[in-house]
Residue frames relative to the residue before (quaternion, step in Angstrom):
aa qw qx qy qz dx dy dz
M 1.0000 0.0000 0.0000 0.0000 0.00 0.00 0.00
G 0.6149 0.5557 -0.3409 0.4437 3.57 1.09 -0.77
A 0.6845 0.4871 -0.2916 0.4574 3.55 0.95 -0.92
E 0.6180 0.5407 -0.3403 0.4581 3.58 1.08 -0.65
T 0.6776 0.4778 -0.3082 0.4664 3.59 0.87 -0.88
E 0.6567 0.5034 -0.3258 0.4573 3.55 0.97 -0.68
A 0.6376 0.4967 -0.3389 0.4815 3.58 1.06 -0.64
K 0.6973 0.4620 -0.2980 0.4600 3.56 0.86 -0.79
G 0.2468 -0.8008 0.5081 0.1991 3.63 1.08 -0.70
C 0.5701 0.5967 -0.3939 0.4047 3.65 1.05 0.60
A 0.7111 0.3567 -0.2675 0.5436 3.60 1.15 0.26
T 0.3726 -0.7079 0.5670 0.1965 3.53 -1.36 0.59
N 0.7188 -0.4231 0.3178 0.4509 3.49 -1.35 -0.14
D 0.6493 0.5213 -0.3107 0.4584 3.57 1.17 -0.63
G 0.5545 -0.6070 0.4094 0.3956 3.63 1.15 -0.21
R 0.5666 0.5914 -0.4119 0.3994 3.68 1.19 0.01
K 0.4905 -0.6699 0.4776 0.2872 3.52 -1.08 0.70
R 0.3443 -0.7357 0.5549 0.1798 3.52 -1.05 0.84
K 0.4468 -0.7073 0.4765 0.2703 3.52 -0.89 0.84
R 0.3844 -0.7350 0.5125 0.2220 3.56 -0.81 1.01
R 0.1098 -0.7969 0.5914 0.0555 3.57 -0.96 0.80
Y 0.0848 -0.7984 0.5959 -0.0156 3.51 -0.87 1.11
L 0.4977 -0.6298 0.4911 0.3383 3.55 -1.17 0.41
P 0.5678 -0.6005 0.4240 0.3706 3.64 -1.01 0.63
H 0.4498 -0.6989 0.4981 0.2472 3.56 -0.99 0.91
N 0.8763 -0.0129 -0.0346 0.4804 3.59 -0.84 1.11
K 0.5865 0.5198 -0.3870 0.4858 3.56 1.17 0.77
P 0.4917 -0.6613 0.4745 0.3094 3.65 -0.93 0.81
V 0.4205 -0.6834 0.5347 0.2651 3.54 -1.01 0.81
K 0.4157 -0.7063 0.5275 0.2237 3.63 -0.91 1.00
K 0.2086 -0.7642 0.6003 0.1096 3.52 -0.83 0.99
K 0.4249 -0.6810 0.5386 0.2561 3.58 -1.06 0.69
G 0.6631 0.4923 -0.3767 0.4194 3.46 -1.20 0.72
P 0.6847 -0.4855 0.3066 0.4488 3.62 -1.22 0.14
S 0.5877 -0.5830 0.4423 0.3451 3.46 -1.29 0.51
P 0.5428 -0.6389 0.4173 0.3508 3.70 -1.04 0.50
L 0.6083 -0.5508 0.4367 0.3686 3.53 -1.28 0.43
R 0.0003 -0.8062 0.5887 -0.0590 3.55 -0.97 0.96
P 0.5695 -0.5764 0.4253 0.4033 3.64 -1.10 0.29
G 0.7373 0.4260 -0.3375 0.4013 3.43 -1.41 0.63
V 0.5942 0.5535 -0.3687 0.4524 3.60 1.24 0.36
Q 0.2585 -0.7179 0.6225 0.1741 3.51 -1.37 0.39
G 0.2918 0.7786 -0.5209 0.1933 3.51 -1.15 0.50
F 0.5825 -0.5686 0.4641 0.3493 3.55 -1.16 -0.69
F 0.2533 -0.7225 0.6328 0.1157 3.50 -0.98 1.08
I 0.0300 -0.8159 0.5710 -0.0858 3.55 -0.63 1.32
T 0.1579 -0.7541 0.6266 0.1174 3.60 -0.97 0.85
C 0.0329 -0.7813 0.6231 -0.0149 3.55 -1.17 0.64
D 0.6878 -0.4534 0.3635 0.4349 3.55 -1.27 -0.05
G 0.5497 -0.6394 0.4103 0.3472 3.60 -0.92 0.71
G 0.7798 0.2882 -0.2393 0.5015 3.61 -0.84 1.00
R 0.6800 0.4574 -0.2786 0.5007 3.55 1.36 -0.05
E 0.2660 0.8158 -0.4882 0.1597 3.56 1.13 0.51
R 0.6506 0.5160 -0.3185 0.4572 3.59 0.97 -0.87
Q 0.6680 0.4758 -0.3054 0.4838 3.66 0.86 -0.88
A 0.6771 0.4990 -0.3084 0.4443 3.61 0.92 -0.85
S 0.6244 0.5320 -0.3542 0.4490 3.59 1.04 -0.65
H 0.6757 0.4900 -0.3140 0.4524 3.58 0.91 -0.92
E 0.6562 0.5100 -0.3054 0.4648 3.58 1.05 -0.79
A 0.6410 0.5222 -0.3278 0.4571 3.60 1.01 -0.83
L 0.6195 0.5384 -0.3573 0.4457 3.63 0.99 -0.66
N 0.6919 0.4689 -0.2928 0.4643 3.56 0.91 -0.85
V 0.6774 0.5048 -0.3000 0.4430 3.60 0.91 -0.88
I 0.6645 0.4998 -0.2999 0.4677 3.55 0.95 -0.91
D 0.6591 0.5042 -0.3179 0.4587 3.57 0.96 -0.89
S 0.6315 0.5232 -0.3431 0.4580 3.68 0.97 -0.73
F 0.7007 0.4544 -0.2837 0.4711 3.65 0.85 -0.85
F 0.5699 0.5637 -0.3648 0.4737 3.57 1.21 -0.49
E 0.6812 0.4664 -0.2924 0.4826 3.57 0.84 -1.00
D 0.6191 0.5504 -0.3432 0.4427 3.59 1.00 -0.73
L 0.6676 0.4838 -0.3048 0.4768 3.58 0.96 -0.88
V 0.6739 0.4981 -0.3183 0.4431 3.63 0.82 -0.93
H 0.7493 0.3942 -0.2538 0.4677 3.62 0.68 -1.02
G 0.6061 0.5669 -0.3680 0.4194 3.60 1.11 -0.45
K 0.7025 0.4506 -0.2597 0.4858 3.57 1.12 -0.69
N 0.8047 0.3373 -0.1622 0.4609 3.58 0.90 -0.87
S 0.5520 0.6277 -0.4101 0.3648 3.61 1.24 -0.06
S 0.0247 0.8111 -0.5810 0.0628 3.52 -0.55 1.15
T 0.4946 0.6642 -0.4316 0.3577 3.57 1.25 0.05
G 0.7488 0.3880 -0.2996 0.4461 3.54 -1.11 0.77
V 0.6094 0.5660 -0.3869 0.3982 3.59 1.15 -0.32
A 0.6605 0.5196 -0.3145 0.4414 3.54 1.02 -0.78
A 0.6421 0.5457 -0.3340 0.4223 3.59 1.09 -0.60
V 0.6097 0.5309 -0.3697 0.4580 3.64 1.14 -0.32
P 0.3684 -0.7260 0.5176 0.2631 3.67 -0.68 0.94
E 0.4975 -0.6384 0.5046 0.3005 3.53 -1.16 0.73
K 0.8000 0.2134 -0.0986 0.5520 3.61 0.89 -0.83
P 0.4924 -0.6581 0.4528 0.3456 3.61 -0.99 0.61
L 0.5095 -0.6542 0.4800 0.2864 3.54 -1.08 0.74
N 0.2919 -0.7538 0.5627 0.1730 3.66 -0.73 1.16
K 0.2301 0.7524 -0.5842 0.1992 3.57 -0.14 1.27
K 0.3120 -0.7346 0.5751 0.1797 3.53 -1.00 0.89
I 0.1411 -0.7727 0.6166 0.0523 3.51 -0.90 1.00
K 0.1339 -0.8104 0.5693 0.0350 3.59 -0.64 1.12
F 0.2025 -0.7726 0.5977 0.0699 3.52 -0.88 1.09
T 0.3797 -0.7469 0.4958 0.2285 3.58 -0.69 1.04
Y 0.7755 0.2695 -0.1608 0.5478 3.62 0.99 -0.71
S 0.3883 0.6895 -0.5146 0.3303 3.58 0.52 1.18
D 0.1959 -0.8018 0.5595 0.0762 3.58 -0.81 1.05
S 0.5054 0.6838 -0.4216 0.3150 3.58 1.25 -0.18
S 0.7922 0.2436 -0.1265 0.5451 3.68 0.91 -0.89
D 0.0629 -0.8267 0.5591 0.0078 3.55 0.02 1.28
S 0.6417 0.5325 -0.3240 0.4469 3.54 0.99 -0.81
E 0.6674 0.4891 -0.2999 0.4748 3.55 0.90 -0.91
G 0.6497 0.5144 -0.3336 0.4495 3.57 0.98 -0.73
D 0.6267 0.5237 -0.3448 0.4626 3.59 1.06 -0.70
D 0.6433 0.5169 -0.3301 0.4583 3.58 0.98 -0.84
D 0.6509 0.5153 -0.3052 0.4664 3.57 0.99 -0.86
N 0.6374 0.5099 -0.3387 0.4680 3.59 0.98 -0.78
D 0.6525 0.5116 -0.3373 0.4458 3.61 0.94 -0.83
D 0.6501 0.4981 -0.3303 0.4693 3.59 0.96 -0.75
E 0.6493 0.5194 -0.3293 0.4475 3.56 0.95 -0.88
S 0.6477 0.5132 -0.3285 0.4574 3.63 0.98 -0.86
E 0.6414 0.5029 -0.3469 0.4641 3.61 0.89 -0.85
E 0.6478 0.5073 -0.3381 0.4568 3.67 0.89 -0.87
E 0.6360 0.5317 -0.3309 0.4509 3.65 0.98 -0.87
D 0.6568 0.5095 -0.3260 0.4504 3.62 0.91 -0.91
N 0.6633 0.4989 -0.3199 0.4570 3.57 0.92 -0.89
E 0.6429 0.5122 -0.3346 0.4608 3.60 0.97 -0.74
S 0.6490 0.5119 -0.3356 0.4518 3.62 0.96 -0.78
E 0.6190 0.5139 -0.3519 0.4784 3.62 1.00 -0.76
R 0.6691 0.5051 -0.3331 0.4316 3.58 0.76 -0.90
L 0.6591 0.5042 -0.3136 0.4616 3.56 0.95 -0.84
A 0.6362 0.5193 -0.3436 0.4556 3.60 1.02 -0.78
E 0.6560 0.5071 -0.3227 0.4565 3.56 0.89 -0.85
G 0.6439 0.5295 -0.3097 0.4573 3.58 0.98 -0.83
D 0.6290 0.5240 -0.3273 0.4719 3.61 1.08 -0.73
K 0.6345 0.5496 -0.3164 0.4420 3.55 1.01 -0.89
D 0.6627 0.5163 -0.2906 0.4581 3.51 0.94 -1.03
K 0.6340 0.5333 -0.3205 0.4592 3.59 1.00 -0.90
E 0.6626 0.4964 -0.3103 0.4672 3.62 0.95 -0.98
G 0.6421 0.5277 -0.3340 0.4445 3.60 0.96 -0.77
K 0.6744 0.4872 -0.3008 0.4662 3.58 0.94 -0.83
E 0.6190 0.5401 -0.3333 0.4627 3.57 1.01 -0.76
S 0.6718 0.4940 -0.3126 0.4549 3.58 0.91 -0.87
V 0.6360 0.5285 -0.3241 0.4595 3.57 1.02 -0.80
D 0.6489 0.5134 -0.3146 0.4651 3.55 0.94 -0.89
D 0.6672 0.5001 -0.3219 0.4485 3.61 0.89 -0.84
K 0.6399 0.5212 -0.3348 0.4547 3.54 1.02 -0.73
T 0.6556 0.5164 -0.3133 0.4532 3.57 0.89 -0.91
S 0.6534 0.5112 -0.3198 0.4577 3.58 0.98 -0.82
D 0.6537 0.5025 -0.3145 0.4704 3.55 0.96 -0.85
D 0.6611 0.5062 -0.3171 0.4541 3.58 0.88 -0.85
G 0.6466 0.5272 -0.3305 0.4413 3.57 1.03 -0.75
K 0.6378 0.5276 -0.3114 0.4667 3.53 1.09 -0.72
R 0.6642 0.5128 -0.2928 0.4584 3.46 1.00 -0.89
D 0.7177 0.4410 -0.2537 0.4756 3.54 0.86 -0.98
G 0.4695 -0.6972 0.4392 0.3172 3.60 1.13 -0.31
H 0.3149 0.7597 -0.4915 0.2866 3.48 1.25 0.65
P 0.4316 -0.7462 0.4419 0.2481 3.62 -0.70 0.97
Q 0.1481 0.7965 -0.5718 0.1292 3.65 0.61 1.10
D 0.6137 0.5651 -0.3638 0.4144 3.59 1.03 -0.67
D 0.6239 0.5309 -0.3429 0.4596 3.59 1.05 -0.82
L 0.6732 0.4988 -0.3168 0.4446 3.60 0.90 -0.88
S 0.6365 0.5207 -0.3408 0.4557 3.53 0.97 -0.76
E 0.6658 0.5113 -0.3112 0.4454 3.57 0.93 -0.87
K 0.6429 0.5056 -0.3321 0.4698 3.58 1.08 -0.73
T 0.6430 0.5136 -0.3380 0.4567 3.55 0.90 -0.75
D 0.6295 0.5403 -0.3206 0.4572 3.56 1.03 -0.81
N 0.6634 0.5091 -0.3022 0.4576 3.52 0.98 -0.89
K 0.6352 0.5336 -0.3151 0.4609 3.59 1.10 -0.81
E 0.6543 0.5069 -0.3217 0.4599 3.52 0.98 -0.86
V 0.6257 0.5435 -0.3340 0.4490 3.61 1.05 -0.80
D 0.6542 0.5262 -0.2976 0.4545 3.57 1.00 -1.03
K 0.6559 0.5025 -0.3260 0.4593 3.59 1.00 -0.91
Q 0.6465 0.5158 -0.3405 0.4473 3.60 0.93 -0.73
Q 0.6318 0.5176 -0.3390 0.4669 3.59 0.98 -0.73
V 0.6696 0.5038 -0.3029 0.4539 3.54 0.92 -0.95
D 0.6291 0.5322 -0.3246 0.4643 3.56 0.98 -0.83
G 0.6595 0.5276 -0.2991 0.4441 3.58 0.99 -0.95
E 0.6663 0.4752 -0.3169 0.4794 3.56 1.04 -0.82
S 0.6273 0.5268 -0.3442 0.4588 3.61 0.97 -0.71
K 0.6502 0.5023 -0.3303 0.4645 3.60 0.94 -0.80
E 0.6759 0.5044 -0.3060 0.4417 3.55 0.99 -0.76
N 0.6554 0.5120 -0.2776 0.4809 3.51 1.28 -0.67
E 0.5353 0.6360 -0.4011 0.3848 3.57 1.23 -0.42
E 0.6039 -0.5528 0.4284 0.3822 3.56 -1.31 0.40
P 0.4968 -0.6525 0.4642 0.3347 3.58 -0.98 0.71
P 0.6325 -0.5869 0.3570 0.3579 3.58 -1.19 0.60
A 0.5217 0.6516 -0.4245 0.3507 3.58 1.23 -0.36
K 0.6304 0.5379 -0.3505 0.4364 3.61 1.03 -0.75
K 0.6270 0.5134 -0.3319 0.4829 3.62 1.05 -0.75
Q 0.6312 0.5275 -0.3426 0.4537 3.55 0.96 -0.64
C 0.6118 0.5460 -0.3435 0.4578 3.54 1.11 -0.76
G 0.6424 0.5158 -0.3189 0.4685 3.57 0.99 -0.83
D 0.6400 0.5140 -0.3171 0.4750 3.56 1.04 -0.72
A 0.6344 0.5319 -0.3249 0.4572 3.51 1.05 -0.84
K 0.6211 0.5173 -0.3631 0.4635 3.62 1.02 -0.69
N 0.6421 0.5080 -0.3349 0.4664 3.61 0.91 -0.85
L 0.6415 0.5155 -0.3418 0.4537 3.58 0.96 -0.81
E 0.6348 0.5511 -0.3289 0.4303 3.53 1.03 -0.80
T 0.6385 0.5309 -0.3132 0.4609 3.51 1.02 -0.85
V 0.6747 0.5077 -0.2864 0.4527 3.48 0.97 -0.99
N 0.6413 0.5136 -0.3105 0.4780 3.55 1.08 -0.84
H 0.6126 0.5450 -0.3535 0.4503 3.57 1.04 -0.76
G 0.6731 0.4700 -0.3147 0.4764 3.61 0.94 -0.87
L 0.6143 0.5273 -0.3640 0.4605 3.61 1.00 -0.62
D 0.6391 0.5285 -0.3311 0.4502 3.56 0.94 -0.85
K 0.6273 0.5096 -0.3444 0.4776 3.63 1.05 -0.72
T 0.6710 0.4944 -0.3247 0.4471 3.61 0.86 -0.82
E 0.6417 0.5234 -0.3232 0.4581 3.52 1.06 -0.89
K 0.6294 0.5325 -0.3305 0.4594 3.56 1.00 -0.75
S 0.6426 0.5136 -0.3278 0.4646 3.54 1.00 -0.87
V 0.6464 0.5043 -0.3254 0.4711 3.60 0.96 -0.82
D 0.6244 0.5166 -0.3518 0.4684 3.64 0.95 -0.76
K 0.6512 0.5272 -0.3225 0.4404 3.59 0.90 -0.83
L 0.6573 0.5252 -0.2969 0.4515 3.48 1.06 -0.86
I 0.6343 0.5149 -0.3105 0.4858 3.53 1.12 -0.84
E 0.6504 0.5085 -0.3220 0.4633 3.64 0.98 -0.75
A 0.6323 0.5253 -0.3287 0.4650 3.55 1.07 -0.74
E 0.6664 0.4867 -0.3144 0.4691 3.58 1.03 -0.81
L 0.6255 0.5372 -0.3409 0.4515 3.57 1.07 -0.64
Q 0.6463 0.5237 -0.3155 0.4565 3.50 1.09 -0.83
E 0.6332 0.5281 -0.3263 0.4623 3.53 1.10 -0.74
L 0.6720 0.4889 -0.3188 0.4557 3.56 1.02 -0.72
T 0.6806 0.4777 -0.2992 0.4680 3.55 1.03 -0.66
D 0.6633 0.4660 -0.2850 0.5115 3.58 1.16 -0.65
K 0.3634 -0.7628 0.4936 0.2060 3.57 -0.48 1.12
G 0.6323 0.5544 -0.3296 0.4291 3.60 1.10 -0.49
K 0.7397 0.4001 -0.2245 0.4922 3.56 1.20 -0.35
R 0.4639 0.6870 -0.4509 0.3310 3.56 1.20 0.08
R 0.4930 -0.6606 0.4631 0.3258 3.57 -1.06 0.70
F 0.7801 0.1275 -0.0749 0.6079 3.63 0.99 -0.70
S 0.1231 0.7683 -0.6172 0.1166 3.54 -0.93 1.03
K 0.4480 -0.7005 0.4913 0.2592 3.57 -1.15 0.61
L 0.2172 -0.7512 0.6150 0.1017 3.53 -1.20 0.69
D 0.4649 -0.6744 0.5004 0.2806 3.58 -1.08 0.71
T 0.2344 -0.7935 0.5472 0.1263 3.62 -0.58 1.05
G 0.3224 -0.7703 0.4899 0.2506 3.61 1.07 -0.69
C 0.6111 0.5015 -0.3339 0.5133 3.55 1.35 0.37
N 0.4922 -0.6615 0.4901 0.2827 3.49 -1.16 0.64
G 0.8274 0.2068 -0.1390 0.5033 3.58 -0.78 0.98
V 0.6615 0.4412 -0.3074 0.5228 3.60 1.18 0.29
V 0.0380 -0.7609 0.6478 -0.0056 3.59 -1.09 0.91
F 0.0808 -0.7725 0.6270 0.0599 3.56 -1.11 0.79
I 0.1595 -0.7685 0.6182 0.0411 3.48 -1.01 1.09
Q 0.2511 -0.7837 0.5505 0.1405 3.52 -0.59 1.19
M 0.1764 -0.7542 0.6270 0.0839 3.54 -1.20 0.79
R 0.1923 -0.7437 0.6324 0.1005 3.50 -0.93 1.01
K 0.2153 -0.8264 0.5149 0.0748 3.52 -0.04 1.40
R 0.1654 -0.7772 0.6022 0.0773 3.58 -1.05 0.92
D 0.6844 -0.4926 0.3157 0.4351 3.54 -1.21 0.27
G 0.8104 0.2394 -0.2062 0.4934 3.57 -0.86 0.98
D 0.5583 0.5994 -0.4083 0.4029 3.67 1.20 -0.07
P 0.4896 -0.6157 0.5102 0.3478 3.59 -1.11 0.46
G 0.4758 -0.6947 0.4737 0.2581 3.54 -1.13 0.76
P 0.7051 -0.4470 0.3071 0.4569 3.56 -1.24 0.04
R 0.6063 0.5624 -0.3622 0.4300 3.61 1.02 -0.64
E 0.6809 0.4728 -0.3134 0.4632 3.61 0.82 -0.88
I 0.6456 0.5120 -0.3345 0.4574 3.64 0.95 -0.82
V 0.6740 0.4823 -0.3101 0.4658 3.63 0.81 -0.90
Q 0.6536 0.5061 -0.3327 0.4540 3.61 0.91 -0.91
H 0.6497 0.5043 -0.3268 0.4657 3.64 0.95 -0.78
M 0.6365 0.5522 -0.3234 0.4306 3.55 0.98 -0.85
M 0.6877 0.4881 -0.2672 0.4663 3.54 0.95 -1.01
E 0.6532 0.5024 -0.3277 0.4622 3.56 0.93 -0.76
V 0.6593 0.4947 -0.3194 0.4676 3.61 0.94 -0.72
A 0.6544 0.5036 -0.3109 0.4706 3.59 1.02 -0.79
A 0.6725 0.4802 -0.3179 0.4649 3.61 1.01 -0.73
T 0.7002 0.4802 -0.2792 0.4486 3.64 0.93 -0.74
T 0.7684 0.3741 -0.1929 0.4821 3.57 0.86 -1.02
K 0.1936 -0.7931 0.5354 0.2167 3.62 1.06 -0.72
K 0.3846 0.7342 -0.4710 0.3019 3.51 1.12 0.72
H 0.4243 -0.7122 0.4936 0.2629 3.55 -0.79 1.01
M 0.0877 -0.8440 0.5290 -0.0105 3.59 -0.64 1.20
S 0.7971 0.1819 -0.0785 0.5705 3.57 1.18 -0.31
R 0.3746 -0.7287 0.5382 0.1975 3.52 -1.28 0.45
F 0.8003 0.3149 -0.1059 0.4991 3.54 1.03 -0.96
L 0.6262 0.5703 -0.3456 0.4041 3.60 1.16 -0.47
L 0.2045 -0.7608 0.6025 0.1280 3.58 -1.20 0.77
R 0.8184 -0.0027 0.0657 0.5709 3.50 0.17 -1.30
V 0.0912 -0.7822 0.6161 0.0163 3.58 -0.99 0.95
L 0.0075 0.8219 -0.5631 0.0850 3.57 -0.44 1.34
P 0.4072 -0.7170 0.4951 0.2737 3.57 -0.96 0.77
V 0.1652 -0.7474 0.6369 0.0919 3.63 -1.12 0.72
E 0.0537 -0.8093 0.5849 -0.0080 3.59 -0.66 1.17
V 0.7721 0.1690 -0.1251 0.5996 3.61 1.21 -0.27
S 0.0201 0.7790 -0.6266 0.0112 3.60 -0.99 0.81
C 0.1086 0.7836 -0.6019 0.1093 3.60 -0.94 0.86
Y 0.6462 -0.4876 0.3864 0.4421 3.56 -1.26 -0.10
T 0.5422 -0.6626 0.4400 0.2710 3.50 -1.25 0.64
S 0.4256 0.6128 -0.5478 0.3785 3.54 0.18 1.41
P 0.6074 -0.5904 0.3964 0.3540 3.60 -1.01 0.83
E 0.6760 0.4890 -0.3194 0.4494 3.61 0.90 -0.79
E 0.6734 0.4952 -0.3111 0.4522 3.56 0.89 -0.83
I 0.6451 0.5284 -0.3185 0.4507 3.54 1.09 -0.80
S 0.6717 0.4913 -0.3085 0.4607 3.60 0.84 -0.93
R 0.6525 0.5086 -0.3249 0.4582 3.64 1.02 -0.69
A 0.7121 0.4679 -0.2648 0.4515 3.60 0.92 -0.96
V 0.6790 0.5268 -0.2957 0.4172 3.58 1.05 -0.66
K 0.5346 0.6729 -0.4194 0.2925 3.66 0.98 -0.53
P 0.7017 0.4418 -0.3054 0.4682 3.70 0.72 -0.83
L 0.6207 0.5304 -0.3471 0.4616 3.61 1.12 -0.51
F 0.6993 0.4752 -0.2793 0.4551 3.55 0.92 -0.84
E 0.5725 0.5945 -0.3694 0.4269 3.56 1.21 -0.48
R 0.6679 0.5013 -0.3130 0.4523 3.53 1.13 -0.62
Y 0.7778 0.3842 -0.1772 0.4648 3.57 0.95 -0.90
F 0.7559 0.2696 -0.1658 0.5731 3.58 1.15 -0.51
D 0.1815 -0.8245 0.5298 0.0813 3.60 -0.11 1.25
V 0.4762 -0.7029 0.4619 0.2563 3.53 -0.86 0.94
D 0.7344 0.4151 -0.2044 0.4965 3.56 1.13 -0.81
A 0.3408 0.7686 -0.4872 0.2361 3.56 1.26 0.29
E 0.4697 -0.6762 0.4790 0.3045 3.67 -0.97 0.73
A 0.7724 0.2246 -0.1414 0.5770 3.57 0.86 -0.93
P 0.4491 -0.6898 0.4937 0.2806 3.66 -0.87 0.85
V 0.3745 -0.7121 0.5543 0.2130 3.62 -1.07 0.76
K 0.3386 -0.7286 0.5669 0.1820 3.53 -0.98 0.96
F 0.0050 0.8257 -0.5610 0.0590 3.53 -0.78 0.93
A 0.1274 -0.7631 0.6254 0.1020 3.57 -1.31 0.39
V 0.3390 -0.7111 0.5828 0.1995 3.62 -1.31 0.40
Q 0.1395 -0.7711 0.6189 0.0538 3.53 -0.85 1.13
Y 0.0855 -0.8221 0.5625 -0.0203 3.57 -0.47 1.24
D 0.1087 0.7520 -0.6464 0.0704 3.51 -1.16 0.85
A 0.1073 -0.7960 0.5953 0.0208 3.60 -0.98 0.85
R 0.0667 -0.7771 0.6259 -0.0004 3.56 -1.09 0.85
A 0.8597 0.0714 -0.0638 0.5017 3.58 -1.09 0.81
N 0.6868 0.3656 -0.2925 0.5560 3.60 1.11 0.71
S 0.0223 0.8202 -0.5687 0.0580 3.52 -0.46 1.24
G 0.5601 0.6347 -0.3581 0.3940 3.61 1.28 0.15
I 0.6531 0.4876 -0.3152 0.4861 3.60 1.29 0.01
E 0.4116 -0.7083 0.5189 0.2443 3.52 -0.96 0.83
R 0.5049 -0.6990 0.4235 0.2776 3.56 -0.83 1.01
M 0.7128 0.4643 -0.2802 0.4448 3.59 0.82 -0.90
K 0.5755 0.5597 -0.4111 0.4319 3.64 1.08 -0.36
I 0.6794 0.4691 -0.3003 0.4777 3.62 0.92 -0.83
I 0.6313 0.5011 -0.3480 0.4788 3.66 0.95 -0.76
D 0.6805 0.4741 -0.3259 0.4537 3.67 0.77 -0.80
A 0.6350 0.5324 -0.3366 0.4472 3.60 0.99 -0.71
V 0.6706 0.4659 -0.2974 0.4947 3.60 1.03 -0.78
A 0.6833 0.4827 -0.3141 0.4489 3.63 0.84 -0.85
K 0.6727 0.5018 -0.3126 0.4449 3.65 0.89 -0.68
S 0.6173 0.5475 -0.3529 0.4412 3.58 1.24 -0.45
V 0.5576 0.5769 -0.4094 0.4343 3.64 1.14 -0.25
P 0.5420 -0.6395 0.4254 0.3411 3.64 -0.94 0.84
A 0.7050 -0.5488 0.2911 0.3420 3.61 -1.28 0.63
P 0.6650 0.5209 -0.3826 0.3742 3.70 0.68 -0.78
H 0.6741 0.5117 -0.2893 0.4472 3.65 1.10 -0.63
K 0.2490 -0.8030 0.5359 0.0777 3.53 -1.05 0.90
V 0.4771 -0.6403 0.5184 0.3060 3.50 -1.31 0.33
D 0.0897 0.7651 -0.6334 0.0732 3.60 -0.95 0.91
L 0.2404 -0.8223 0.5058 0.1009 3.56 -0.36 1.28
K 0.6439 0.5443 -0.3258 0.4278 3.61 1.23 -0.46
N 0.8195 0.0356 0.0401 0.5705 3.50 0.77 -1.08
P 0.0630 0.8283 -0.5534 0.0608 3.67 0.44 1.12
E 0.4432 -0.6762 0.5303 0.2551 3.51 -1.19 0.68
K 0.7754 0.0840 -0.0258 0.6253 3.53 1.14 -0.76
T 0.2124 -0.7562 0.6122 0.0911 3.54 -1.15 0.80
I 0.2689 -0.7263 0.6178 0.1362 3.54 -1.04 0.96
I 0.2137 -0.7889 0.5691 0.0898 3.50 -0.60 1.20
V 0.0175 -0.7715 0.6355 -0.0233 3.62 -0.85 1.04
Q 0.0337 0.7842 -0.6128 0.0912 3.55 -0.62 1.29
I 0.1339 -0.7887 0.5995 0.0250 3.51 -0.70 1.18
I 0.0302 -0.7654 0.6420 -0.0343 3.59 -0.88 1.15
K 0.8163 -0.1207 0.0280 0.5643 3.61 -0.37 1.23
T 0.7854 -0.2705 0.1898 0.5234 3.67 -0.35 -1.14
V 0.5976 0.5567 -0.3598 0.4510 3.59 1.25 0.31
C 0.1711 -0.7806 0.5951 0.0851 3.57 -0.93 0.91
L 0.1604 -0.7972 0.5816 0.0231 3.56 -0.76 1.19
I 0.0609 -0.8193 0.5691 -0.0347 3.62 -0.67 1.12
G 0.1294 0.7791 -0.6089 0.0741 3.55 -1.15 0.76
V 0.3403 -0.7389 0.5593 0.1596 3.57 -1.25 0.39
V 0.0219 0.8104 -0.5833 0.0510 3.61 -0.60 1.10
Q 0.3454 -0.6988 0.5911 0.2075 3.53 -1.40 0.25
K 0.8425 0.1385 -0.1297 0.5042 3.54 -1.28 0.58
Y 0.1059 0.8395 -0.5249 0.0922 3.57 0.80 1.01
K 0.7008 0.4148 -0.2831 0.5067 3.64 0.91 -0.78
E 0.6430 0.5368 -0.3462 0.4226 3.66 0.90 -0.76
L 0.7333 0.3745 -0.2184 0.5237 3.64 1.07 -0.69
A 0.5930 -0.6302 0.3583 0.3505 3.59 1.01 0.84
K 0.5916 -0.5931 0.3470 0.4216 3.62 1.05 0.83
Y 0.6082 -0.6223 0.3176 0.3768 3.52 1.03 0.91
N 0.3708 0.7015 -0.5032 0.3423 3.47 1.08 0.92
V 0.3602 -0.7708 0.4846 0.2032 3.61 -0.40 1.25
R 0.6467 0.5349 -0.3424 0.4225 3.61 0.90 -0.80
Q 0.6917 0.4704 -0.2910 0.4643 3.59 0.99 -0.79
L 0.6481 0.5252 -0.3335 0.4392 3.51 1.04 -0.70
T 0.7342 0.3991 -0.2318 0.4980 3.62 1.04 -0.74
S 0.5513 0.6007 -0.4271 0.3910 3.67 1.15 -0.09
S 0.5339 -0.6619 0.4365 0.2938 3.55 -1.13 0.72
């Protein structure tokens, strides 16, 4: 029995049957890890120290995301500007226990004393007028009594009318609806408001759930890493949406900040280059894919020609001639613009990894230390 089980391979030493495992028929086996680099993607070509690709990819995601948020909020943030007053508020602040300004305090005391004197005079005059009016009223009342004028009867009638009005007002107040019913109406309004708030809260919850789904789903992330298969090279793919800045704007902003602040922002990253076009490594494919990109950066109707240069690098591909790729890229630029290798205004980056060609256009390539973050931030 032992020999039979060993031959079949379906039982263990304990006598339990082992579950047989087979590969799926006519289905590709899923590999763990990032998807490989392919043509038709945009993103960032990043170099790092050999053996540090995993750490560099995680750091690159954080750094690129932070500069992307800085660009977006820096352009669209208008809150807080209206709250700042254009002119300072002219308010006088008086301190009771201050010995620094004696002369000013004396002037303020003089003004206050003058104002107090004026107020006392006004009050005295008002008291005199009141006394005069009271004396006149007393005289008229005494004269009325003496002359037999029926003022007392009129006063009694007016008093009776006021009492009747008070009674009627009290009865009407008692007959009115109690305030509890009004509160019920207010409660209904509050319920409607709360119902609307619940709807908004639900919508916010749905938005948060959608964002979480995007984060968990690798196919919907804005930034994700791709496997290059080369030592010391990392590629971060960017899924650009409407209104978002492109890889070129993000990298340009990153290099300008690094050059001005000299602040250390990364540990493993070396060069960070934008990639706006990717295709297969053949002169025909490159010239076809580059045309819409060059139409944006090299205007045909420009008055002054733009000087440009081509920066070429190849990795894990020794079967392609260097000059064929450079000539295909340079000939795709419109006629008014010229090649200048010493002082170019724009530099066309051409990076070849295996069978994929990555192309991007940058400015101030030599002035910004060839877009090397470590050199820009070093003292």
